[in-house]
All heavy atoms as a GROMACS GRO file, in nm:
protein
  629
    1MET      N    1  10.558   0.293  -0.435
    1MET     CA    2  10.691   0.238  -0.426
    1MET      C    3  10.726   0.220  -0.277
    1MET      O    4  10.699   0.306  -0.195
    1MET     CB    5  10.792   0.332  -0.493
    1MET     CG    6  10.934   0.285  -0.474
    1MET     SD    7  11.061   0.395  -0.540
    1MET     CE    8  11.035   0.374  -0.713
    2TRP      N    9  10.785   0.108  -0.247
    2TRP     CA   10  10.830   0.080  -0.110
    2TRP      C   11  10.956   0.160  -0.083
    2TRP      O   12  11.044   0.172  -0.168
    2TRP     CB   13  10.858  -0.069  -0.096
    2TRP     CG   14  10.735  -0.153  -0.099
    2TRP    CD1   15  10.676  -0.207  -0.210
    2TRP    CD2   16  10.655  -0.193   0.012
    2TRP    NE1   17  10.564  -0.277  -0.175
    2TRP    CE2   18  10.549  -0.271  -0.038
    2TRP    CE3   19  10.662  -0.170   0.149
    2TRP    CZ2   20  10.451  -0.326   0.043
    2TRP    CZ3   21  10.564  -0.226   0.231
    2TRP    CH2   22  10.460  -0.303   0.177
    3LYS      N   23  10.964   0.218   0.038
    3LYS     CA   24  11.083   0.291   0.082
    3LYS      C   25  11.146   0.217   0.198
    3LYS      O   26  11.075   0.171   0.287
    3LYS     CB   27  11.046   0.430   0.133
    3LYS     CG   28  11.018   0.531   0.028
    3LYS     CD   29  11.012   0.672   0.085
    3LYS     CE   30  10.940   0.680   0.218
    3LYS     NZ   31  10.918   0.819   0.263
    4GLU      N   32  11.278   0.206   0.196
    4GLU     CA   33  11.347   0.147   0.309
    4GLU      C   34  11.400   0.258   0.398
    4GLU      O   35  11.479   0.341   0.354
    4GLU     CB   36  11.461   0.057   0.262
    4GLU     CG   37  11.521  -0.022   0.375
    4GLU     CD   38  11.617  -0.131   0.330
    4GLU    OE1   39  11.609  -0.175   0.213
    4GLU    OE2   40  11.701  -0.173   0.413
    5GLU      N   41  11.350   0.262   0.521
    5GLU     CA   42  11.398   0.359   0.619
    5GLU      C   43  11.377   0.303   0.759
    5GLU      O   44  11.282   0.229   0.784
    5GLU     CB   45  11.329   0.495   0.604
    5GLU     CG   46  11.181   0.494   0.627
    5GLU     CD   47  11.118   0.632   0.609
    5GLU    OE1   48  11.162   0.709   0.523
    5GLU    OE2   49  11.022   0.659   0.682
    6ASP      N   50  11.467   0.337   0.848
    6ASP     CA   51  11.460   0.291   0.987
    6ASP      C   52  11.452   0.138   0.997
    6ASP      O   53  11.375   0.084   1.078
    6ASP     CB   54  11.342   0.354   1.061
    6ASP     CG   55  11.346   0.505   1.060
    6ASP    OD1   56  11.458   0.560   1.070
    6ASP    OD2   57  11.239   0.568   1.050
    7ASN      N   58  11.527   0.069   0.912
    7ASN     CA   59  11.528  -0.078   0.909
    7ASN      C   60  11.390  -0.138   0.884
    7ASN      O   61  11.356  -0.244   0.935
    7ASN     CB   62  11.587  -0.134   1.039
    7ASN     CG   63  11.734  -0.106   1.050
    7ASN    OD1   64  11.809  -0.117   0.952
    7ASN    ND2   65  11.777  -0.066   1.167
    8LYS      N   66  11.311  -0.069   0.801
    8LYS     CA   67  11.178  -0.118   0.762
    8LYS      C   68  11.152  -0.083   0.617
    8LYS      O   69  11.200   0.018   0.567
    8LYS     CB   70  11.069  -0.052   0.847
    8LYS     CG   71  11.078  -0.086   0.993
    8LYS     CD   72  10.972  -0.012   1.072
    8LYS     CE   73  10.989  -0.044   1.219
    8LYS     NZ   74  10.894   0.029   1.303
    9LEU      N   75  11.075  -0.170   0.550
    9LEU     CA   76  11.020  -0.137   0.420
    9LEU      C   77  10.883  -0.076   0.446
    9LEU      O   78  10.801  -0.137   0.515
    9LEU     CB   79  11.002  -0.261   0.334
    9LEU     CG   80  11.122  -0.318   0.263
    9LEU    CD1   81  11.081  -0.441   0.182
    9LEU    CD2   82  11.186  -0.216   0.172
   10LYS      N   83  10.858   0.043   0.392
   10LYS     CA   84  10.733   0.113   0.421
   10LYS      C   85  10.661   0.154   0.293
   10LYS      O   86  10.725   0.191   0.194
   10LYS     CB   87  10.760   0.239   0.502
   10LYS     CG   88  10.822   0.214   0.637
   10LYS     CD   89  10.848   0.346   0.709
   10LYS     CE   90  10.907   0.325   0.847
   10LYS     NZ   91  10.931   0.454   0.915
   11LYS      N   92  10.528   0.148   0.301
   11LYS     CA   93  10.448   0.194   0.189
   11LYS      C   94  10.311   0.234   0.240
   11LYS      O   95  10.256   0.171   0.332
   11LYS     CB   96  10.434   0.085   0.082
   11LYS     CG   97  10.367   0.131  -0.045
   11LYS     CD   98  10.378   0.027  -0.154
   11LYS     CE   99  10.315   0.076  -0.283
   11LYS     NZ  100  10.330  -0.024  -0.390
   12THR      N  101  10.255   0.338   0.180
   12THR     CA  102  10.121   0.385   0.212
   12THR      C  103  10.030   0.355   0.093
   12THR      O  104  10.068   0.384  -0.022
   12THR     CB  105  10.121   0.536   0.242
   12THR    OG1  106  10.206   0.559   0.355
   12THR    CG2  107   9.981   0.586   0.272
   13PHE      N  108   9.915   0.298   0.120
   13PHE     CA  109   9.817   0.263   0.018
   13PHE      C  110   9.691   0.346   0.041
   13PHE      O  111   9.644   0.356   0.154
   13PHE     CB  112   9.780   0.115   0.027
   13PHE     CG  113   9.896   0.022   0.002
   13PHE    CD1  114   9.982  -0.013   0.105
   13PHE    CD2  115   9.920  -0.030  -0.124
   13PHE    CE1  116  10.089  -0.099   0.084
   13PHE    CE2  117  10.028  -0.115  -0.147
   13PHE     CZ  118  10.111  -0.150  -0.043
   14LYS      N  119   9.636   0.407  -0.065
   14LYS     CA  120   9.513   0.485  -0.056
   14LYS      C  121   9.404   0.416  -0.136
   14LYS      O  122   9.429   0.364  -0.246
   14LYS     CB  123   9.534   0.625  -0.114
   14LYS     CG  124   9.636   0.709  -0.040
   14LYS     CD  125   9.581   0.765   0.088
   14LYS     CE  126   9.517   0.898   0.059
   14LYS     NZ  127   9.461   0.961   0.176
   15PHE      N  128   9.283   0.418  -0.080
   15PHE     CA  129   9.168   0.354  -0.144
   15PHE      C  130   9.053   0.453  -0.151
   15PHE      O  131   9.060   0.563  -0.094
   15PHE     CB  132   9.129   0.229  -0.064
   15PHE     CG  133   9.240   0.127  -0.061
   15PHE    CD1  134   9.333   0.126   0.042
   15PHE    CD2  135   9.256   0.035  -0.163
   15PHE    CE1  136   9.437   0.035   0.045
   15PHE    CE2  137   9.359  -0.056  -0.163
   15PHE     CZ  138   9.451  -0.056  -0.058
   16SER      N  139   8.947   0.415  -0.216
   16SER     CA  140   8.834   0.507  -0.233
   16SER      C  141   8.751   0.522  -0.106
   16SER      O  142   8.686   0.624  -0.088
   16SER     CB  143   8.745   0.462  -0.349
   16SER     OG  144   8.688   0.335  -0.321
   17ASP      N  145   8.755   0.419  -0.020
   17ASP     CA  146   8.678   0.427   0.104
   17ASP      C  147   8.728   0.322   0.203
   17ASP      O  148   8.821   0.246   0.174
   17ASP     CB  149   8.527   0.410   0.078
   17ASP     CG  150   8.491   0.278   0.009
   17ASP    OD1  151   8.567   0.179   0.022
   17ASP    OD2  152   8.387   0.274  -0.057
   18PHE      N  153   8.666   0.320   0.320
   18PHE     CA  154   8.707   0.230   0.427
   18PHE      C  155   8.689   0.084   0.388
   18PHE      O  156   8.774   0.000   0.418
   18PHE     CB  157   8.628   0.261   0.554
   18PHE     CG  158   8.659   0.167   0.667
   18PHE    CD1  159   8.778   0.176   0.737
   18PHE    CD2  160   8.569   0.068   0.703
   18PHE    CE1  161   8.807   0.089   0.841
   18PHE    CE2  162   8.597  -0.020   0.807
   18PHE     CZ  163   8.717  -0.009   0.876
   19LYS      N  164   8.578   0.051   0.320
   19LYS     CA  165   8.554  -0.090   0.284
   19LYS      C  166   8.663  -0.143   0.193
   19LYS      O  167   8.706  -0.256   0.210
   19LYS     CB  168   8.416  -0.106   0.221
   19LYS     CG  169   8.303  -0.094   0.320
   19LYS     CD  170   8.171  -0.145   0.267
   19LYS     CE  171   8.120  -0.063   0.152
   19LYS     NZ  172   7.983  -0.104   0.111
   20GLU      N  173   8.706  -0.063   0.097
   20GLU     CA  174   8.814  -0.108   0.007
   20GLU      C  175   8.944  -0.126   0.085
   20GLU      O  176   9.017  -0.222   0.062
   20GLU     CB  177   8.834  -0.008  -0.107
   20GLU     CG  178   8.747  -0.034  -0.225
   20GLU     CD  179   8.796   0.042  -0.348
   20GLU    OE1  180   8.919   0.067  -0.361
   20GLU    OE2  181   8.712   0.077  -0.430
   21ALA      N  182   8.973  -0.033   0.174
   21ALA     CA  183   9.096  -0.043   0.254
   21ALA      C  184   9.092  -0.168   0.341
   21ALA      O  185   9.190  -0.242   0.350
   21ALA     CB  186   9.112   0.082   0.340
   22PHE      N  187   8.977  -0.194   0.403
   22PHE     CA  188   8.966  -0.310   0.491
   22PHE      C  189   8.971  -0.440   0.411
   22PHE      O  190   9.032  -0.538   0.456
   22PHE     CB  191   8.837  -0.302   0.574
   22PHE     CG  192   8.837  -0.397   0.689
   22PHE    CD1  193   8.898  -0.363   0.808
   22PHE    CD2  194   8.779  -0.522   0.677
   22PHE    CE1  195   8.900  -0.452   0.914
   22PHE    CE2  196   8.780  -0.611   0.782
   22PHE     CZ  197   8.840  -0.576   0.902
   23ALA      N  198   8.911  -0.442   0.293
   23ALA     CA  199   8.917  -0.562   0.208
   23ALA      C  200   9.063  -0.591   0.171
   23ALA      O  201   9.106  -0.707   0.172
   23ALA     CB  202   8.832  -0.542   0.084
   24PHE      N  203   9.139  -0.487   0.139
   24PHE     CA  204   9.280  -0.502   0.108
   24PHE      C  205   9.354  -0.561   0.228
   24PHE      O  206   9.433  -0.655   0.215
   24PHE     CB  207   9.339  -0.367   0.068
   24PHE     CG  208   9.488  -0.364   0.059
   24PHE    CD1  209   9.555  -0.424  -0.046
   24PHE    CD2  210   9.564  -0.297   0.155
   24PHE    CE1  211   9.694  -0.420  -0.056
   24PHE    CE2  212   9.702  -0.292   0.146
   24PHE     CZ  213   9.767  -0.353   0.041
   25MET      N  214   9.329  -0.508   0.346
   25MET     CA  215   9.395  -0.557   0.466
   25MET      C  216   9.362  -0.704   0.491
   25MET      O  217   9.449  -0.782   0.532
   25MET     CB  218   9.356  -0.473   0.587
   25MET     CG  219   9.413  -0.333   0.584
   25MET     SD  220   9.365  -0.234   0.726
   25MET     CE  221   9.470  -0.306   0.852
   26THR      N  222   9.240  -0.742   0.463
   26THR     CA  223   9.200  -0.882   0.481
   26THR      C  224   9.280  -0.972   0.387
   26THR      O  225   9.330  -1.076   0.427
   26THR     CB  226   9.049  -0.899   0.458
   26THR    OG1  227   8.980  -0.816   0.552
   26THR    CG2  228   9.006  -1.043   0.473
   27ARG      N  229   9.293  -0.930   0.263
   27ARG     CA  230   9.370  -1.009   0.166
   27ARG      C  231   9.517  -1.017   0.206
   27ARG      O  232   9.580  -1.122   0.197
   27ARG     CB  233   9.354  -0.951   0.026
   27ARG     CG  234   9.210  -0.966  -0.025
   27ARG     CD  235   9.191  -0.908  -0.161
   27ARG     NE  236   9.259  -0.992  -0.260
   27ARG     CZ  237   9.278  -0.957  -0.386
   27ARG    NH1  238   9.237  -0.840  -0.430
   27ARG    NH2  239   9.340  -1.038  -0.469
   28VAL      N  240   9.572  -0.906   0.254
   28VAL     CA  241   9.711  -0.906   0.300
   28VAL      C  242   9.727  -0.997   0.421
   28VAL      O  243   9.826  -1.070   0.432
   28VAL     CB  244   9.759  -0.762   0.332
   28VAL    CG1  245   9.895  -0.765   0.401
   28VAL    CG2  246   9.766  -0.678   0.205
   29ALA      N  247   9.628  -0.997   0.510
   29ALA     CA  248   9.636  -1.081   0.630
   29ALA      C  249   9.647  -1.228   0.593
   29ALA      O  250   9.731  -1.301   0.648
   29ALA     CB  251   9.515  -1.057   0.719
   30PHE      N  252   9.565  -1.274   0.499
   30PHE     CA  253   9.571  -1.414   0.457
   30PHE      C  254   9.704  -1.445   0.387
   30PHE      O  255   9.764  -1.550   0.409
   30PHE     CB  256   9.453  -1.450   0.367
   30PHE     CG  257   9.327  -1.475   0.443
   30PHE    CD1  258   9.232  -1.375   0.458
   30PHE    CD2  259   9.304  -1.598   0.501
   30PHE    CE1  260   9.115  -1.398   0.529
   30PHE    CE2  261   9.187  -1.623   0.573
   30PHE     CZ  262   9.093  -1.522   0.587
   31LEU      N  263   9.749  -1.352   0.304
   31LEU     CA  264   9.877  -1.368   0.234
   31LEU      C  265   9.992  -1.377   0.335
   31LEU      O  266  10.075  -1.468   0.328
   31LEU     CB  267   9.898  -1.249   0.140
   31LEU     CG  268  10.029  -1.240   0.065
   31LEU    CD1  269  10.040  -1.352  -0.037
   31LEU    CD2  270  10.039  -1.106  -0.004
   32ALA      N  271   9.996  -1.284   0.428
   32ALA     CA  272  10.104  -1.281   0.527
   32ALA      C  273  10.103  -1.406   0.614
   32ALA      O  274  10.208  -1.463   0.645
   32ALA     CB  275  10.092  -1.155   0.613
   33GLU      N  276   9.984  -1.449   0.654
   33GLU     CA  277   9.973  -1.570   0.736
   33GLU      C  278  10.029  -1.690   0.660
   33GLU      O  279  10.100  -1.773   0.717
   33GLU     CB  280   9.828  -1.594   0.776
   33GLU     CG  281   9.808  -1.713   0.865
   33GLU     CD  282   9.870  -1.698   1.004
   33GLU    OE1  283   9.905  -1.585   1.046
   33GLU    OE2  284   9.885  -1.802   1.071
   34GLY      N  285   9.998  -1.697   0.531
   34GLY     CA  286  10.050  -1.806   0.448
   34GLY      C  287  10.201  -1.805   0.435
   34GLY      O  288  10.264  -1.909   0.419
   35MET      N  289  10.260  -1.686   0.444
   35MET     CA  290  10.405  -1.672   0.435
   35MET      C  291  10.469  -1.673   0.574
   35MET      O  292  10.591  -1.663   0.584
   35MET     CB  293  10.441  -1.543   0.361
   35MET     CG  294  10.395  -1.541   0.217
   35MET     SD  295  10.428  -1.383   0.134
   35MET     CE  296  10.604  -1.395   0.107
   36ASN      N  297  10.387  -1.680   0.678
   36ASN     CA  298  10.433  -1.675   0.817
   36ASN      C  299  10.524  -1.553   0.840
   36ASN      O  300  10.631  -1.562   0.900
   36ASN     CB  301  10.504  -1.804   0.858
   36ASN     CG  302  10.522  -1.813   1.008
   36ASN    OD1  303  10.440  -1.762   1.084
   36ASN    ND2  304  10.629  -1.876   1.052
   37HIS      N  305  10.479  -1.440   0.788
   37HIS     CA  306  10.554  -1.314   0.801
   37HIS      C  307  10.452  -1.202   0.807
   37HIS      O  308  10.384  -1.175   0.709
   37HIS     CB  309  10.649  -1.299   0.684
   37HIS     CG  310  10.749  -1.189   0.702
   37HIS    ND1  311  10.825  -1.176   0.817
   37HIS    CD2  312  10.787  -1.088   0.621
   37HIS    CE1  313  10.905  -1.071   0.804
   37HIS    NE2  314  10.884  -1.017   0.686
   38HIS      N  315  10.443  -1.135   0.918
   38HIS     CA  316  10.330  -1.047   0.944
   38HIS      C  317  10.372  -0.900   0.950
   38HIS      O  318  10.472  -0.867   1.014
   38HIS     CB  319  10.262  -1.089   1.075
   38HIS     CG  320  10.226  -1.235   1.072
   38HIS    ND1  321  10.311  -1.332   1.125
   38HIS    CD2  322  10.122  -1.299   1.018
   38HIS    CE1  323  10.256  -1.450   1.104
   38HIS    NE2  324  10.142  -1.434   1.040
   39PRO      N  325  10.295  -0.813   0.885
   39PRO     CA  326  10.331  -0.672   0.879
   39PRO      C  327  10.294  -0.597   1.007
   39PRO      O  328  10.205  -0.637   1.081
   39PRO     CB  329  10.246  -0.620   0.763
   39PRO     CG  330  10.125  -0.708   0.763
   39PRO     CD  331  10.174  -0.843   0.806
   40ASP      N  332  10.364  -0.487   1.028
   40ASP     CA  333  10.319  -0.385   1.122
   40ASP      C  334  10.240  -0.288   1.034
   40ASP      O  335  10.289  -0.244   0.930
   40ASP     CB  336  10.439  -0.313   1.185
   40ASP     CG  337  10.521  -0.404   1.273
   40ASP    OD1  338  10.463  -0.492   1.338
   40ASP    OD2  339  10.645  -0.386   1.276
   41TRP      N  340  10.117  -0.257   1.076
   41TRP     CA  341  10.036  -0.172   0.989
   41TRP      C  342   9.934  -0.093   1.067
   41TRP      O  343   9.910  -0.118   1.185
   41TRP     CB  344   9.969  -0.252   0.879
   41TRP     CG  345   9.880  -0.366   0.923
   41TRP    CD1  346   9.842  -0.401   1.049
   41TRP    CD2  347   9.818  -0.461   0.837
   41TRP    NE1  348   9.761  -0.511   1.046
   41TRP    CE2  349   9.744  -0.550   0.916
   41TRP    CE3  350   9.817  -0.480   0.700
   41TRP    CZ2  351   9.669  -0.655   0.864
   41TRP    CZ3  352   9.744  -0.585   0.649
   41TRP    CH2  353   9.671  -0.671   0.729
   42SER      N  354   9.878   0.006   0.998
   42SER     CA  355   9.771   0.085   1.056
   42SER      C  356   9.673   0.121   0.946
   42SER      O  357   9.707   0.119   0.827
   42SER     CB  358   9.825   0.211   1.123
   42SER     OG  359   9.880   0.298   1.026
   43ASN      N  360   9.552   0.153   0.988
   43ASN     CA  361   9.447   0.191   0.895
   43ASN      C  362   9.375   0.313   0.951
   43ASN      O  363   9.340   0.316   1.069
   43ASN     CB  364   9.348   0.075   0.876
   43ASN     CG  365   9.220   0.119   0.810
   43ASN    OD1  366   9.116   0.117   0.874
   43ASN    ND2  367   9.227   0.160   0.686
   44SER      N  368   9.354   0.411   0.867
   44SER     CA  369   9.271   0.526   0.900
   44SER      C  370   9.183   0.554   0.779
   44SER      O  371   9.232   0.599   0.674
   44SER     CB  372   9.357   0.647   0.934
   44SER     OG  373   9.276   0.758   0.964
   45TYR      N  374   9.057   0.520   0.792
   45TYR     CA  375   8.956   0.533   0.687
   45TYR      C  376   9.002   0.472   0.554
   45TYR      O  377   8.991   0.352   0.536
   45TYR     CB  378   8.910   0.678   0.671
   45TYR     CG  379   8.799   0.692   0.570
   45TYR    CD1  380   8.678   0.626   0.588
   45TYR    CD2  381   8.816   0.766   0.454
   45TYR    CE1  382   8.577   0.634   0.493
   45TYR    CE2  383   8.715   0.776   0.360
   45TYR     CZ  384   8.595   0.710   0.380
   45TYR     OH  385   8.496   0.719   0.286
   46ASP      N  386   9.052   0.552   0.461
   46ASP     CA  387   9.086   0.501   0.327
   46ASP      C  388   9.236   0.479   0.308
   46ASP      O  389   9.282   0.456   0.197
   46ASP     CB  390   9.035   0.597   0.220
   46ASP     CG  391   9.101   0.734   0.225
   46ASP    OD1  392   9.168   0.766   0.325
   46ASP    OD2  393   9.084   0.811   0.129
   47THR      N  394   9.312   0.485   0.416
   47THR     CA  395   9.458   0.477   0.407
   47THR      C  396   9.511   0.362   0.492
   47THR      O  397   9.473   0.347   0.608
   47THR     CB  398   9.521   0.609   0.456
   47THR    OG1  399   9.466   0.717   0.379
   47THR    CG2  400   9.672   0.607   0.442
   48VAL      N  401   9.598   0.282   0.430
   48VAL     CA  402   9.664   0.172   0.501
   48VAL      C  403   9.815   0.196   0.492
   48VAL      O  404   9.868   0.214   0.382
   48VAL     CB  405   9.630   0.034   0.440
   48VAL    CG1  406   9.707  -0.078   0.508
   48VAL    CG2  407   9.480   0.009   0.445
   49GLU      N  408   9.881   0.199   0.605
   49GLU     CA  409  10.026   0.212   0.610
   49GLU      C  410  10.085   0.080   0.656
   49GLU      O  411  10.040   0.024   0.756
   49GLU     CB  412  10.067   0.324   0.705
   49GLU     CG  413  10.022   0.461   0.657
   49GLU     CD  414  10.064   0.574   0.748
   49GLU    OE1  415  10.119   0.547   0.857
   49GLU    OE2  416  10.042   0.689   0.708
   50ILE      N  417  10.183   0.031   0.580
   50ILE     CA  418  10.246  -0.098   0.611
   50ILE      C  419  10.395  -0.078   0.629
   50ILE      O  420  10.459  -0.005   0.552
   50ILE     CB  421  10.220  -0.200   0.499
   50ILE    CG1  422  10.070  -0.227   0.484
   50ILE    CG2  423  10.295  -0.331   0.527
   50ILE    CD1  424  10.034  -0.323   0.373
   51ALA      N  425  10.450  -0.143   0.731
   51ALA     CA  426  10.595  -0.146   0.754
   51ALA      C  427  10.636  -0.291   0.772
   51ALA      O  428  10.574  -0.365   0.849
   51ALA     CB  429  10.632  -0.065   0.878
   52LEU      N  430  10.737  -0.333   0.699
   52LEU     CA  431  10.786  -0.470   0.705
   52LEU      C  432  10.928  -0.473   0.758
   52LEU      O  433  11.014  -0.395   0.714
   52LEU     CB  434  10.785  -0.533   0.565
   52LEU     CG  435  10.651  -0.532   0.491
   52LEU    CD1  436  10.669  -0.586   0.349
   52LEU    CD2  437  10.547  -0.613   0.567
   53THR      N  438  10.952  -0.562   0.852
   53THR     CA  439  11.086  -0.586   0.905
   53THR      C  440  11.090  -0.729   0.959
   53THR      O  441  10.985  -0.785   0.991
   53THR     CB  442  11.124  -0.484   1.014
   53THR    OG1  443  11.262  -0.498   1.045
   53THR    CG2  444  11.040  -0.500   1.139
   54SER      N  445  11.206  -0.786   0.964
   54SER     CA  446  11.220  -0.922   1.015
   54SER      C  447  11.261  -0.915   1.162
   54SER      O  448  11.378  -0.895   1.195
   54SER     CB  449  11.323  -1.001   0.933
   54SER     OG  450  11.273  -1.022   0.803
   55HIS      N  451  11.163  -0.930   1.248
   55HIS     CA  452  11.187  -0.920   1.392
   55HIS      C  453  11.285  -1.028   1.439
   55HIS      O  454  11.368  -1.002   1.526
   55HIS     CB  455  11.055  -0.932   1.469
   55HIS     CG  456  10.957  -0.826   1.433
   55HIS    ND1  457  10.974  -0.693   1.466
   55HIS    CD2  458  10.840  -0.832   1.363
   55HIS    CE1  459  10.873  -0.622   1.420
   55HIS    NE2  460  10.790  -0.704   1.357
   56ASP      N  461  11.277  -1.146   1.379
   56ASP     CA  462  11.363  -1.256   1.421
   56ASP      C  463  11.507  -1.241   1.370
   56ASP      O  464  11.594  -1.320   1.405
   56ASP     CB  465  11.305  -1.390   1.378
   56ASP     CG  466  11.289  -1.404   1.227
   56ASP    OD1  467  11.286  -1.301   1.156
   56ASP    OD2  468  11.277  -1.518   1.180
   57LYS      N  469  11.532  -1.141   1.288
   57LYS     CA  470  11.667  -1.114   1.236
   57LYS      C  471  11.718  -0.981   1.288
   57LYS      O  472  11.794  -0.911   1.222
   57LYS     CB  473  11.668  -1.115   1.083
   57LYS     CG  474  11.625  -1.245   1.021
   57LYS     CD  475  11.723  -1.355   1.052
   57LYS     CE  476  11.681  -1.485   0.982
   57LYS     NZ  477  11.759  -1.598   1.026
   58GLY      N  478  11.674  -0.943   1.408
   58GLY     CA  479  11.723  -0.820   1.469
   58GLY      C  480  11.658  -0.694   1.414
   58GLY      O  481  11.721  -0.588   1.412
   59ASN      N  482  11.534  -0.707   1.368
   59ASN     CA  483  11.460  -0.593   1.313
   59ASN      C  484  11.534  -0.529   1.195
   59ASN      O  485  11.552  -0.408   1.189
   59ASN     CB  486  11.430  -0.489   1.421
   59ASN     CG  487  11.336  -0.544   1.525
   59ASN    OD1  488  11.238  -0.611   1.492
   59ASN    ND2  489  11.365  -0.517   1.651
   60LYS      N  490  11.574  -0.614   1.104
   60LYS     CA  491  11.640  -0.570   0.981
   60LYS      C  492  11.554  -0.611   0.862
   60LYS      O  493  11.477  -0.706   0.869
   60LYS     CB  494  11.777  -0.635   0.969
   60LYS     CG  495  11.867  -0.610   1.087
   60LYS     CD  496  11.988  -0.535   1.044
   60LYS     CE  497  12.086  -0.529   1.160
   60LYS     NZ  498  12.107  -0.399   1.209
   61VAL      N  499  11.570  -0.541   0.752
   61VAL     CA  500  11.501  -0.576   0.629
   61VAL      C  501  11.576  -0.692   0.564
   61VAL      O  502  11.698  -0.687   0.547
   61VAL     CB  503  11.494  -0.456   0.533
   61VAL    CG1  504  11.434  -0.496   0.400
   61VAL    CG2  505  11.413  -0.342   0.596
   62THR      N  506  11.501  -0.799   0.532
   62THR     CA  507  11.560  -0.918   0.471
   62THR      C  508  11.484  -0.951   0.343
   62THR      O  509  11.386  -0.884   0.307
   62THR     CB  510  11.552  -1.039   0.567
   62THR    OG1  511  11.414  -1.075   0.584
   62THR    CG2  512  11.616  -1.008   0.702
   63ASN      N  513  11.528  -1.058   0.277
   63ASN     CA  514  11.460  -1.103   0.156
   63ASN      C  515  11.314  -1.137   0.184
   63ASN      O  516  11.229  -1.119   0.096
   63ASN     CB  517  11.531  -1.223   0.095
   63ASN     CG  518  11.660  -1.184   0.027
   63ASN    OD1  519  11.680  -1.069  -0.012
   63ASN    ND2  520  11.751  -1.279   0.013
   64ARG      N  521  11.284  -1.186   0.304
   64ARG     CA  522  11.145  -1.218   0.338
   64ARG      C  523  11.057  -1.094   0.330
   64ARG      O  524  10.943  -1.101   0.287
   64ARG     CB  525  11.135  -1.278   0.478
   64ARG     CG  526  11.191  -1.418   0.488
   64ARG     CD  527  11.176  -1.476   0.626
   64ARG     NE  528  11.034  -1.498   0.654
   64ARG     CZ  529  10.981  -1.496   0.774
   64ARG    NH1  530  11.054  -1.472   0.881
   64ARG    NH2  531  10.852  -1.518   0.791
   65ASP      N  532  11.110  -0.981   0.373
   65ASP     CA  533  11.035  -0.855   0.367
   65ASP      C  534  11.012  -0.813   0.222
   65ASP      O  535  10.901  -0.773   0.185
   65ASP     CB  536  11.108  -0.745   0.443
   65ASP     CG  537  11.132  -0.783   0.588
   65ASP    OD1  538  11.033  -0.807   0.659
   65ASP    OD2  539  11.249  -0.793   0.628
   66HIS      N  540  11.117  -0.824   0.141
   66HIS     CA  541  11.102  -0.790   0.000
   66HIS      C  542  11.004  -0.884  -0.070
   66HIS      O  543  10.924  -0.840  -0.154
   66HIS     CB  544  11.238  -0.791  -0.070
   66HIS     CG  545  11.324  -0.674  -0.034
   66HIS    ND1  546  11.307  -0.548  -0.085
   66HIS    CD2  547  11.428  -0.665   0.053
   66HIS    CE1  548  11.397  -0.466  -0.035
   66HIS    NE2  549  11.472  -0.535   0.050
   67ASP      N  550  11.007  -1.012  -0.035
   67ASP     CA  551  10.913  -1.109  -0.094
   67ASP      C  552  10.769  -1.076  -0.056
   67ASP      O  553  10.680  -1.080  -0.140
   67ASP     CB  554  10.947  -1.252  -0.050
   67ASP     CG  555  11.077  -1.303  -0.108
   67ASP    OD1  556  11.129  -1.242  -0.205
   67ASP    OD2  557  11.128  -1.404  -0.056
   68LEU      N  558  10.746  -1.042   0.070
   68LEU     CA  559  10.611  -1.007   0.112
   68LEU      C  560  10.567  -0.876   0.048
   68LEU      O  561  10.452  -0.865   0.004
   68LEU     CB  562  10.602  -0.998   0.265
   68LEU     CG  563  10.465  -0.965   0.322
   68LEU    CD1  564  10.356  -1.059   0.272
   68LEU    CD2  565  10.470  -0.967   0.476
   69ALA      N  566  10.656  -0.778   0.037
   69ALA     CA  567  10.622  -0.652  -0.028
   69ALA      C  568  10.579  -0.677  -0.173
   69ALA      O  569  10.478  -0.621  -0.219
   69ALA     CB  570  10.740  -0.556  -0.024
   70LYS      N  571  10.653  -0.761  -0.243
   70LYS     CA  572  10.618  -0.792  -0.383
   70LYS      C  573  10.483  -0.862  -0.390
   70LYS      O  574  10.401  -0.831  -0.477
   70LYS     CB  575  10.728  -0.879  -0.445
   70LYS     CG  576  10.707  -0.909  -0.590
   70LYS     CD  577  10.823  -0.988  -0.647
   70LYS     CE  578  10.799  -1.018  -0.794
   70LYS     NZ  579  10.908  -1.094  -0.853
   71ALA      N  580  10.457  -0.954  -0.298
   71ALA     CA  581  10.329  -1.025  -0.296
   71ALA      C  582  10.215  -0.929  -0.264
   71ALA      O  583  10.107  -0.940  -0.323
   71ALA     CB  584  10.335  -1.139  -0.196
   72ILE      N  585  10.237  -0.834  -0.173
   72ILE     CA  586  10.134  -0.735  -0.142
   72ILE      C  587  10.103  -0.651  -0.265
   72ILE      O  588   9.986  -0.627  -0.297
   72ILE     CB  589  10.177  -0.648  -0.022
   72ILE    CG1  590  10.177  -0.730   0.106
   72ILE    CG2  591  10.086  -0.526  -0.009
   72ILE    CD1  592  10.242  -0.661   0.226
   73ASP      N  593  10.206  -0.606  -0.335
   73ASP     CA  594  10.184  -0.530  -0.457
   73ASP      C  595  10.104  -0.611  -0.560
   73ASP      O  596  10.021  -0.557  -0.633
   73ASP     CB  597  10.315  -0.484  -0.518
   73ASP     CG  598  10.379  -0.368  -0.443
   73ASP    OD1  599  10.310  -0.299  -0.365
   73ASP    OD2  600  10.500  -0.346  -0.464
   74GLY      N  601  10.128  -0.742  -0.562
   74GLY     CA  602  10.057  -0.829  -0.655
   74GLY      C  603   9.908  -0.833  -0.630
   74GLY      O  604   9.830  -0.858  -0.725
   75ILE      N  605   9.865  -0.809  -0.509
   75ILE     CA  606   9.722  -0.805  -0.478
   75ILE      C  607   9.652  -0.696  -0.558
   75ILE      O  608   9.538  -0.712  -0.600
   75ILE     CB  609   9.700  -0.782  -0.326
   75ILE    CG1  610   9.740  -0.906  -0.248
   75ILE    CG2  611   9.557  -0.743  -0.296
   75ILE    CD1  612   9.738  -0.887  -0.097
   76LEU      N  613   9.720  -0.586  -0.581
   76LEU     CA  614   9.659  -0.471  -0.648
   76LEU      C  615   9.678  -0.470  -0.799
   76LEU      O  616   9.625  -0.383  -0.867
   76LEU     CB  617   9.717  -0.342  -0.588
   76LEU     CG  618   9.689  -0.323  -0.439
   76LEU    CD1  619   9.759  -0.199  -0.389
   76LEU    CD2  620   9.539  -0.315  -0.414
   77GLU      N  621   9.752  -0.565  -0.851
   77GLU     CA  622   9.776  -0.568  -0.997
   77GLU      C  623   9.661  -0.630  -1.070
   77GLU      O  624   9.586  -0.708  -1.024
   77GLU     CB  625   9.906  -0.642  -1.027
   77GLU     CG  626  10.026  -0.566  -0.978
   77GLU     CD  627  10.156  -0.640  -1.001
   77GLU    OE1  628  10.156  -0.757  -1.044
   77GLU    OE2  629  10.261  -0.580  -0.970
   0.00000   0.00000   0.00000
């Protein structure tokens, strides 16, 4: 579940290994590029942490962030 805190939507994703985590990040990268809305994220082995905020709207959570979060969740469905 995405949590809204510090003007960001945040979620942590766990995978079985680094390759799965990296494959997920690759899919998110193409998705985000297509939406012209890019996440702040980090990866450590099997864990990907994503934070979404609209930098062009004063670093606030907007509908664009919620739309990207929903699309990211759709990758795993």
